Steps between C-alpha positions, in 0.01 A plus 500: 500500500256209525612178334195289585298585187800421276574173677134393489491573126808289449345208695173537308672504162718199596190308615306574182801408282536171689136415454509583129811290448344208689189511282707516177719218615201281582346576162824409323520175704146408399560581136815289501302211645243514218760458228502170318782294648775385265584138497871450529741244632485410863843653564506832679556806284674745728664286766754225501387198702743400770474149644675387812531140378669576166652762275305807396330508161696691237357842419286541192642653185484878501457518881752699701 
């Protein structure tokens, strides 16, 4: 029983899938960059700012 053809097929499929995902990810990145940016407050949306010289900013309403 020869496993080389099966293993080479697995490597080939994995390589092609990786390349396809890379191209799709790059296209999504470029499309995201072309969106019109929203103007919002200068405060971060997803992260809480931690400063070493003072207390942390309170989290925004609705943030977990």
